[in-house]
C-alpha positions as CSV (number, residue, x, y, z in Angstrom):
1,M,0.0,0.0,0.0
2,C,1.3,3.4,-0.9
3,V,0.0,5.4,2.1
4,K,2.4,8.0,3.6
5,G,2.1,9.0,7.2
6,E,-1.0,8.6,9.4
7,H,-4.4,10.1,8.8
8,E,-7.9,9.8,10.3
9,I,-11.2,10.5,8.6
10,Y,-14.9,9.9,8.9
11,C,-16.6,7.6,6.4
12,C,-20.3,6.8,6.7
13,G,-20.1,8.0,10.3
14,A,-17.3,5.6,11.1
15,R,-14.0,6.8,12.3
16,V,-11.1,5.4,10.2
17,R,-7.4,5.5,10.7
18,I,-5.2,5.2,7.5
19,S,-1.4,4.6,7.9
20,E,1.5,2.8,6.3
21,K,0.5,-0.2,8.5
22,G,-2.9,-0.4,6.9
23,I,-6.5,0.7,7.3
24,E,-8.3,0.3,10.6
25,V,-12.0,1.1,11.0
26,L,-12.1,2.4,14.7
27,S,-15.9,2.6,15.1
28,E,-19.0,1.2,13.7
29,P,-20.6,3.2,10.8
30,L,-23.7,5.2,11.7
31,I,-25.3,4.7,8.3
32,E,-26.8,1.5,7.1
33,Y,-27.5,2.7,3.5
34,C,-26.5,5.7,1.4
35,P,-27.4,6.2,-2.2
36,L,-24.3,8.3,-2.9
37,H,-22.1,5.6,-1.4
38,E,-23.8,3.0,-3.5
39,A,-23.3,5.1,-6.7
40,L,-19.7,5.7,-6.0
41,Y,-18.6,2.4,-4.5
42,G,-21.4,-0.1,-5.4
43,T,-22.3,-0.9,-1.8
44,K,-26.0,-1.3,-0.7
45,K,-25.4,-2.4,2.9
46,I,-22.9,-0.3,4.9
47,D,-21.0,-2.1,7.5
48,V,-17.3,-2.1,8.6
49,K,-16.4,-4.2,5.6
50,A,-18.1,-1.7,3.2
51,V,-16.3,1.2,4.8
52,L,-13.0,-0.6,4.5
53,K,-13.7,-1.4,0.8
54,S,-14.5,2.3,-0.1
55,V,-11.3,3.5,1.6
56,E,-9.3,0.9,-0.2
57,M,-10.8,2.0,-3.5
58,K,-9.9,5.7,-2.7
59,I,-6.3,4.6,-2.1
60,A,-6.0,2.3,-5.1
61,G,-8.0,4.5,-7.6
62,F,-7.1,8.0,-6.5
63,G,-4.0,7.8,-4.4
64,F,-5.8,9.0,-1.3
65,C,-3.3,9.7,1.5
66,C,-0.5,8.8,-0.9
67,R,2.4,10.5,-2.7
68,N,0.8,9.8,-6.0
69,R,-2.5,11.5,-5.0
70,A,-4.7,12.2,-8.1
71,F,-5.8,15.7,-8.6
72,K,-8.7,15.4,-11.1
73,A,-11.1,18.4,-11.3
74,E,-14.2,16.6,-12.8
75,P,-17.4,17.2,-10.8
76,I,-18.5,14.1,-8.7
77,V,-21.7,15.3,-7.1
78,A,-24.4,17.8,-8.1
79,Y,-24.3,20.1,-5.1
80,G,-21.0,19.5,-3.4
81,A,-19.0,22.3,-1.6
82,S,-16.0,21.9,-3.9
83,E,-18.2,21.9,-7.0
84,M,-19.7,25.2,-5.8
85,M,-16.6,26.9,-4.6
86,S,-14.9,26.0,-7.9
87,V,-17.6,27.8,-9.9
88,W,-17.6,30.8,-7.5
89,L,-13.9,31.2,-7.9
90,E,-14.1,31.0,-11.7
91,K,-16.9,33.6,-11.8
92,K,-14.9,35.8,-9.3
93,L,-17.8,35.8,-6.8
94,I,-15.2,35.1,-4.1
95,D,-11.5,35.9,-3.8
96,C,-10.3,32.6,-2.4
97,A,-11.4,29.2,-0.8
98,V,-10.2,27.8,2.4
99,V,-10.4,23.9,2.4
100,V,-8.8,20.8,3.9
101,C,-6.7,18.4,2.0
102,E,-5.3,15.2,3.4
103,G,-1.5,15.4,3.3
104,A,-1.5,19.1,3.5
105,G,-4.0,20.4,6.2
106,M,-5.6,23.7,5.5
107,V,-5.2,25.1,2.0
108,I,-5.9,28.7,0.8
109,T,-6.4,29.0,-2.9
110,T,-7.7,31.1,-5.8
111,N,-7.7,28.2,-8.2
112,G,-11.1,26.7,-8.7
113,K,-9.8,23.6,-10.4
114,L,-7.5,22.9,-7.4
115,V,-10.5,23.2,-5.0
116,Q,-12.5,20.6,-7.0
117,A,-9.4,18.3,-7.4
118,I,-8.9,18.4,-3.6
119,G,-12.5,17.9,-2.6
120,A,-13.8,15.6,-5.3
121,R,-13.8,12.4,-3.2
122,L,-12.8,13.9,0.1
123,T,-14.7,12.9,3.3
124,G,-14.2,14.6,6.7
125,V,-10.5,14.7,7.6
126,I,-10.0,14.6,11.4
127,R,-6.2,14.8,11.3
128,T,-3.6,14.2,8.7
129,S,0.2,14.0,8.2
130,P,2.1,16.1,5.7
131,I,3.0,14.5,2.3
132,L,5.6,16.5,0.5
133,E,4.4,15.6,-3.0
134,V,0.8,16.7,-2.1
135,I,2.0,20.0,-0.7
136,E,4.3,20.6,-3.7
137,H,1.4,20.1,-6.1
138,I,-0.8,22.4,-4.2
139,E,1.8,25.1,-4.0
140,A,2.5,24.7,-7.8
141,N,-1.2,25.3,-8.5
142,S,-1.8,28.6,-6.7
143,G,-2.4,27.1,-3.3
144,V,-0.9,28.1,0.1
145,V,-0.8,25.6,3.0
146,L,-1.4,27.0,6.5
147,D,1.8,25.6,7.9
148,E,4.7,25.6,5.6
149,D,6.6,23.5,8.1
150,E,6.9,20.1,6.5
151,A,6.4,18.5,10.0
152,S,2.9,19.8,10.2
153,A,-0.4,19.6,8.3
154,R,-2.7,21.4,10.8
155,I,-6.4,21.5,10.3
156,D,-7.9,24.7,11.7
157,Q,-10.5,26.5,9.7
158,F,-10.4,29.6,11.8
159,E,-6.7,30.0,11.3
160,G,-7.1,29.3,7.6
161,V,-9.6,32.2,7.3
162,R,-7.3,34.4,9.3
163,R,-4.4,33.5,7.0
164,A,-6.5,34.3,4.0
165,F,-7.2,37.7,5.6
166,D,-3.4,38.2,6.2
167,L,-2.8,37.4,2.5
168,G,-5.1,40.2,1.6
169,F,-8.3,38.3,0.6
170,K,-11.6,39.9,1.6
171,R,-14.3,37.6,0.2
172,V,-13.5,34.1,1.5
173,A,-15.4,30.8,1.2
174,V,-14.5,28.1,3.9
175,S,-15.8,24.6,4.3
176,V,-16.2,23.4,7.9
177,A,-16.9,19.8,8.8
178,G,-19.6,19.1,11.4
179,F,-17.3,17.8,14.0
180,Q,-15.4,21.1,13.8
181,A,-18.6,23.2,13.8
182,K,-17.4,25.5,16.7
183,A,-15.0,27.0,14.1
184,I,-18.0,28.7,12.4
185,S,-18.8,30.7,15.5
186,E,-15.2,31.7,15.8
187,I,-15.0,32.8,12.2
188,R,-18.2,34.8,12.5
189,D,-16.7,36.7,15.5
190,F,-13.4,37.4,13.6
191,E,-15.2,38.3,10.4
192,A,-17.1,41.2,12.1
193,G,-14.0,42.8,13.4
194,A,-11.7,42.2,10.4
195,G,-14.2,43.5,7.7
196,L,-14.2,40.2,6.0
197,D,-17.1,38.7,3.9
198,V,-17.0,35.0,4.7
199,L,-19.2,32.3,3.1
200,A,-19.3,29.4,5.6
201,F,-20.2,26.0,4.0
202,S,-21.0,23.3,6.6
203,V,-20.1,19.8,5.4
204,C,-19.7,16.2,6.5
205,N,-22.5,16.5,9.1
206,T,-23.6,12.8,9.6
207,C,-22.1,12.7,13.1
208,V,-23.3,16.1,14.4
209,S,-25.0,16.4,17.8
210,K,-27.5,18.8,19.2
211,A,-24.6,20.9,20.6
212,D,-23.3,21.4,17.1
213,V,-26.5,22.9,15.7
214,K,-26.0,26.3,17.3
215,H,-22.8,26.7,15.3
216,I,-24.0,25.2,12.1
217,A,-27.0,27.6,12.2
218,K,-24.5,30.4,11.6
219,A,-23.3,28.9,8.3
220,D,-24.5,30.2,4.9
221,V,-24.9,26.9,3.2
222,V,-25.3,23.5,4.9
223,C,-25.2,20.0,3.6
224,A,-27.5,17.9,5.7
225,S,-25.5,14.6,5.0
226,A,-27.4,11.8,6.8
227,S,-28.3,14.0,9.8
228,K,-31.9,13.9,11.0
229,I,-31.2,16.8,13.3
230,L,-30.1,19.1,10.5
231,R,-33.1,18.1,8.4
232,T,-35.4,19.3,11.1
233,K,-33.5,22.0,13.0
234,I,-31.7,23.6,10.1
235,G,-33.9,22.7,7.2
236,N,-36.7,24.8,8.6
237,K,-34.6,27.9,8.6
238,A,-33.6,27.5,4.9
239,L,-34.3,30.0,2.2
240,L,-33.6,27.5,-0.5
241,Q,-33.1,23.7,-0.7
242,L,-31.0,21.8,-3.2
243,G,-31.8,18.2,-3.7
244,V,-33.8,15.6,-1.7
245,T,-31.6,12.6,-1.3
246,I,-28.8,14.6,0.5
247,P,-30.3,18.1,0.8
248,V,-28.2,21.2,0.8
249,Y,-29.7,24.3,2.5
250,A,-28.9,28.0,1.9
251,L,-29.6,29.7,5.2
252,T,-28.7,33.3,4.3
253,E,-29.3,35.7,1.4
254,K,-25.6,35.6,0.6
255,G,-25.7,31.8,0.5
256,K,-28.9,31.8,-1.6
257,R,-27.3,34.3,-4.1
258,L,-24.2,32.3,-4.5
259,V,-26.0,28.9,-4.8
260,L,-28.2,30.5,-7.6
261,A,-25.1,31.7,-9.3
262,Y,-23.7,28.1,-9.2
263,L,-27.0,26.8,-10.6
264,A,-26.8,29.3,-13.5
265,E,-23.7,27.3,-14.6
266,F,-25.2,23.8,-13.9
267,K,-25.4,21.7,-17.0
268,D,-28.1,19.2,-16.0
269,K,-31.9,19.9,-16.2
270,L,-33.6,21.2,-13.1
271,V,-37.1,21.5,-11.6
272,V,-37.7,24.6,-9.5
273,F,-40.9,25.2,-7.5
274,R,-42.2,27.4,-4.8
275,T,-43.0,26.1,-1.3
276,G,-44.5,27.6,1.8
277,R,-42.2,25.6,4.1
278,L,-38.9,23.7,4.2
279,P,-37.4,21.2,4.5
280,Y,-38.9,19.3,1.6
281,L,-38.4,15.7,2.5
282,V,-39.3,12.3,0.9
283,E,-39.1,9.5,3.4
284,S,-38.1,6.9,0.9
285,R,-35.1,8.9,-0.3
286,G,-31.8,9.6,1.3
287,P,-29.4,7.8,3.7
288,R,-30.7,5.6,6.4
289,L,-29.2,5.8,9.9
290,K,-28.8,2.7,12.0
291,G,-31.5,2.3,14.6
292,C,-29.0,2.5,17.5
293,V,-28.1,6.1,16.6
294,D,-29.6,8.3,19.3
295,N,-27.7,11.6,18.9
296,Q,-29.9,12.4,15.9
297,K,-33.2,12.8,17.8
298,P,-34.5,16.3,17.2
């Protein structure tokens, strides 16, 4: 296996450690079925073996956590954070994006193709080790890593936004995973004093708890992932909803405006209709959480 260093991610709600010694699934997945996971990895029933298989496919097919990491900018999902940020950068609606990349930590970039290449098949990265080849590719493609020290690949969205400010950027989009949701509140406090205009995109929210909701509610755009809490507590605050299977909610006028700008470039056909209330849910659609999951009770 070509993995370099040690990394931890969330996959289907399971915590996974990836290292040169192999792949270890540290906790049971919280999801029993996900249509997106089935489409990407061909798995109908999600268990520890399915999680292991999907991570193995990431490594073998895309060099995930490896020196030979593939950076392909083709869109993977319809309403993903990297897909949207890529378009916003290309249309100059934002000045830069602040995102996480395994092997590099926080990345600040003006390159929309790099954002998509990083995020195409990325899941929530908890911690990561520096991979020199990954960092060199990022820096050669208009990216800046938060810590230039090769011994570090720090993940800190607040510090990433502050570094973007120090670099002179004013309109910043940042993606924040649900297990790091507190960073959204920290960013909002900093934004007000610094004169920044930050678009906060909340992602990887399958594992969020009730305590995270107050922070996620301050985001501009929120991916509900498999979370029941977000469908009820955040979905009802939305101004606009994208999709039904894995809904994405625009919570602010800024978020709505940028989402609509993304849709203006969307190539597939769309149906748009007015509704008196959100979220719009279809019970037979979307991921299914396991019955033992109790942190998702509204």
